C-alpha positions as CSV (number, residue, x, y, z in Angstrom):
1,M,183.3,-143.0,90.1
2,R,181.8,-143.3,93.5
3,I,178.8,-141.3,94.7
4,G,180.9,-138.8,96.6
5,E,182.9,-137.8,93.5
6,L,179.7,-137.7,91.4
7,A,178.1,-135.5,94.0
8,R,181.1,-133.2,94.0
9,R,181.3,-133.0,90.3
10,S,177.6,-132.6,89.7
11,G,176.9,-130.2,92.5
12,L,174.1,-132.4,93.8
13,T,173.9,-134.1,97.2
14,A,174.5,-137.9,97.4
15,S,170.9,-138.3,98.7
16,R,169.6,-136.5,95.6
17,I,171.6,-138.8,93.3
18,R,170.3,-141.9,95.2
19,F,166.8,-140.5,94.8
20,Y,167.2,-140.2,91.0
21,E,168.5,-143.8,91.0
22,T,165.5,-145.0,93.0
23,E,163.2,-143.2,90.6
24,G,164.7,-145.0,87.7
25,L,166.3,-142.0,86.1
26,L,169.9,-143.0,86.7
27,N,170.6,-146.5,85.5
28,A,173.7,-148.6,85.0
29,V,174.9,-148.2,88.5
30,S,177.0,-151.1,89.7
31,R,178.0,-152.1,93.2
32,K,181.4,-153.1,94.3
33,A,182.0,-156.0,96.7
34,N,182.0,-153.5,99.6
35,G,178.5,-152.3,98.6
36,Y,179.7,-148.9,97.3
37,R,177.9,-147.6,94.2
38,E,180.0,-147.2,91.1
39,Y,178.7,-144.8,88.5
40,P,179.8,-144.6,84.9
41,S,181.1,-141.3,83.5
42,G,177.8,-140.9,81.6
43,A,176.0,-140.5,84.9
44,L,177.3,-136.9,85.1
45,V,175.7,-136.1,81.7
46,I,172.4,-137.8,82.8
47,L,172.3,-135.8,86.0
48,G,172.9,-132.6,84.1
49,I,170.0,-133.5,81.8
50,I,167.8,-134.3,84.8
51,V,168.6,-131.0,86.6
52,S,168.2,-128.9,83.4
53,A,164.9,-130.6,82.6
54,Q,163.5,-130.0,86.1
55,R,164.6,-126.4,86.0
56,T,162.6,-125.9,82.8
57,G,159.5,-127.4,84.3
58,F,159.6,-131.1,83.4
59,S,158.3,-133.6,85.9
60,L,160.2,-136.7,86.8
61,D,157.7,-138.8,84.7
62,E,158.3,-136.5,81.7
63,I,162.1,-136.7,82.2
64,R,161.8,-140.5,82.3
65,E,160.1,-140.4,78.9
66,I,162.9,-138.2,77.5
67,L,165.9,-140.1,78.7
68,P,167.2,-142.8,76.5
69,A,168.4,-146.1,77.9
70,D,171.7,-145.4,76.1
71,L,172.9,-141.8,75.6
72,T,174.1,-142.7,72.1
73,H,170.6,-143.6,71.0
74,W,168.3,-140.6,71.3
75,R,164.8,-141.1,69.8
76,R,164.8,-137.8,67.9
77,D,161.2,-137.7,66.8
78,E,159.9,-138.8,70.3
79,L,162.1,-136.2,71.9
80,T,160.9,-133.3,69.7
81,D,157.3,-134.4,70.2
82,I,157.7,-134.3,74.0
83,L,159.5,-131.0,73.9
84,R,156.7,-129.5,71.7
85,R,154.1,-130.7,74.1
86,K,156.0,-129.1,76.9
87,V,156.1,-125.8,75.0
88,A,152.3,-126.0,74.5
89,D,151.8,-126.8,78.2
90,I,153.9,-123.7,79.1
91,E,151.9,-121.5,76.7
92,Q,148.6,-122.7,78.3
93,M,150.0,-122.0,81.7
94,E,151.1,-118.5,80.6
95,K,147.5,-117.8,79.4
96,R,146.0,-119.0,82.7
97,L,148.6,-116.9,84.7
98,S,147.9,-113.9,82.5
99,Q,144.2,-114.2,83.2
100,S,144.7,-114.6,86.9
101,K,147.0,-111.6,87.0
102,K,144.3,-109.5,85.2
103,E,141.6,-110.6,87.7
104,I,143.8,-109.9,90.7
105,R,144.8,-106.4,89.4
106,A,141.1,-105.7,88.8
107,L,140.4,-106.7,92.4
108,I,143.2,-104.5,93.7
109,R,141.8,-101.5,91.7
110,K,138.3,-102.2,93.1
111,I,139.5,-102.4,96.6
112,E,141.6,-99.2,96.3
113,D,138.8,-97.3,94.6
114,Q,136.5,-97.8,97.6
115,P,136.6,-95.7,100.8
116,Q,138.2,-97.6,103.6
117,E,135.5,-97.0,106.2
118,A,133.0,-99.1,104.2
119,C,135.2,-102.3,104.6
120,A,132.4,-104.7,105.5
121,D,130.2,-103.5,102.6
122,N,133.1,-103.6,100.2
123,T,134.0,-107.2,101.2
124,Q,130.3,-108.2,100.8
125,R,130.3,-106.7,97.3
126,L,133.6,-108.2,96.3
127,L,132.6,-111.6,97.5
128,K,129.5,-111.4,95.4
129,E,131.5,-110.3,92.4
130,F,134.5,-112.5,92.5
131,V,133.2,-115.6,94.3
132,P,129.9,-116.3,92.5
133,G,127.5,-118.1,94.8
134,S,129.2,-117.2,98.0
135,L,126.4,-115.1,99.3
136,K,123.8,-117.8,98.3
137,H,125.6,-120.2,100.6
138,G,125.5,-118.0,103.6
139,V,129.0,-116.5,103.3
140,T,128.9,-112.9,104.6
141,A,131.6,-110.3,105.2
142,S,131.4,-110.8,108.9
143,K,132.0,-114.6,108.4
144,V,135.0,-113.8,106.2
145,M,136.4,-111.2,108.6
146,N,135.7,-113.3,111.8
147,P,135.5,-117.0,110.8
148,R,134.3,-119.2,113.8
C-alpha cells in the first residue's frame, strides 16, 4: 500500500510514517519506478506497535530494541527482559514523583500557614529550607522577587 493509504488506515500522518522510516523503525519499504513508497501489510502492525510503545513511555531507541526484523520471529526472552526493565524504570519514576509531590505539598502547607504580610521573610525562610546553600551564595528574597 502507498503512504496515503497507510496514513489513513493507521491514523498517522504521512510525515510521521516517513519519520519512523528514517529512524529505522519501519523497514522493508520498497519504491516504485515513479518513486512512490510501497509498504507491506505488516507496516500497519509495526506502526501500531510503535505508537502503543511510545504511549506507554518507550523511547525510539527502546522500540528499536523491541522490534524484530521479521514480525514472525520475536525474541521472547529479550522482549520480556526489556519489558521488565521498563516496568522497573516506571517504578523508579513513580517513587521520584511521589517524593516530589510530598515535598511540593509540604511547601504549599508552609506557605499557607504563614501570614501573607510577611512575604519577604517567608520567602527567605523557604529558600533556606528548600534550596540549601541559596543564602550562602547571596540569593535573597529581594533577588528572587525582583531579579535584575
